[in-house]
Structure formats: structure tokens, C-alpha cells
C-alpha positions, 0 to 999 in steps of 0.5 A: 445677241446683245447683253445689257447690265446696269452696274457701279464700280463700287459694287462688288457683285457687279465685278464678279457678275461681269467676270462670270458673264464673260466666262458663260459667253466663253463656255458657249463659244459666243465670243464673237456673237455676243454685244456687251454693254454696261450701263450705269447705276450708281449705288450712292450718287451722294457719295464723297469724293474724299475717303472719309473712313475704311470700308470695314467701318462703313459696312458695319455701320451700314449692315448694323454689324460688328467689326468681326461680322462685318470682316467675316461678310467682306471676306467671304465676298472676297473669296467668291471673287478670288474664286474667279480668278480676281485677286479681290481686295474688298476689306481695303477699298477706298469708296469714294463718288463714282460719277466721273468714273461712269462719265468717262465709261460713256466717253469710252463707249462712244468711242468703241472702247470697252477696256476702260470699264474692266480697268475700272473694276480692277483698279477699285476692287484690286488695286484699290484706288480712289475712283474720284481722283482725276489723277487715277482716272486720267491714268486708267484712260491712258492705259484704256487708249482713251484720247487724252484731250477728250479726257481732260474736256470731260473731267473739266465739264459735266459732259455725259452726266445726263447719260448716267441720269438716263441710264438710271432712269431706265433701270428704275423705269423697269423696277431695277433697284439693285445691281448687277441687273442684266437683259439678255437680247430684250427677252430675259433678266438676270437680277443679281451676281448668278453662277456662271453656269445659270448665266450660260443656260440663260444665254443659251436659251436666248440664243436659241429662241426668237422670243421668250421671257425669263428671270433668275434671281442672285446676289446684288447690291442696291442703295439700301446695300448689299445681300449676302 
């Protein structure tokens, strides 16, 4: 069985949703039977490569909230992440462009390496690293075991950008405008960050059926913002 999901490293619900997916797979004892493929979906392709302000200010401006209201919303999402066992530090994230992180993810996938993507989520939401910083990306790539020469080649070029854009075109062609968005075995769609138990039910049904259709709706982030 294969689960394909579209995600961005700047999306809090994507990190939480990916974590819940892993728990759902484990709860069914399907760890060796499920292939998980992450595909790219930039929430803000025009995001700057330098940090231009704190997350609190950016969040308040985006949603038309006071700083107090924004802080409350951010903390609510962080509590959700901490509830999944993640040391979630959303309020102090340093938002920048994610294209190079996605391009290196494509390199990692080409080498059969899935560890890099988990390290990127952790770097952004737990350690509050600047994900557009090539020094940070080199460090994460080394930790994931990616060959240094390949990493340098990708960072010095636009390699894999076409693949990132193709992922995004595929998502938009399916009507996807918010992430995370999961497709289970080409049969079921889970749109947004759904509870682990609900994800497990979809996985179990897909695993036991040869052909069916279904959809579920959960919290997600799109170019215009995140749901609450």
C-alpha cells in the first residue's frame, strides 16, 4: 500500500499530520507494508530567503488578529504538536523560503533516503533553524547521510526545481489548495490534519479493499493561511 502526501516544511499541520500518519500505520502493524512518499507544496513560493520578522507579527498580520489573539492561536497549534510528542516551538519559528529544502528532499528521495524530511520538520519547528540557510541545509543533509558532493551540486544549481514545481502542478490539478493532503493507494483522500484514529480507519479500509472512494477533512494550511 502506498500513501502519497503533499506537504510544506513551514506548515505546522503537515508536521503533526505526518506524525499521526506514522502512528496510524504503527497502530495497524503495517510498518513494512506501507510506502510513504512526500511531495512538495510550497505555501509561499515567494517567501524571502532572509528572516524578515517574528512569527507572531507575521501571523497576526496574516489573519487580522491582535498579538494576544495570535499568540493564543499559535500556542493552541503548538499544544497540538506537543500532544503528539513533538517539542513544538511554533511561536519562535524563523520563516523563510523553503524551495532549497524541497529540492534537497528530492535529492534524498532519489537516493532512497527518507530521513532528511523528518530532520527538516524538526529543524524548523523544534530547533527553529533558518531553512533557507545553506549552512543549515548542509548540516541536515550530513546528518541524514546524503553525499556531500551531491548536496553541493544541488545547492549550487536549480536542480530538482522542475520536480518541485511538477508536484505542485499535480496538486493543483487535483484541486488541492491546502496541505497536508494524503492520497491512500490512489483510492482515498485525507485532506488536512486528521486524528490518528481516523487516519488509521482510512488506512485499514484501503488496505482491505481493492477499489473504493472516500474523503476526510481536517485542519490544513494553504497559501491564504491555516484553518483553526
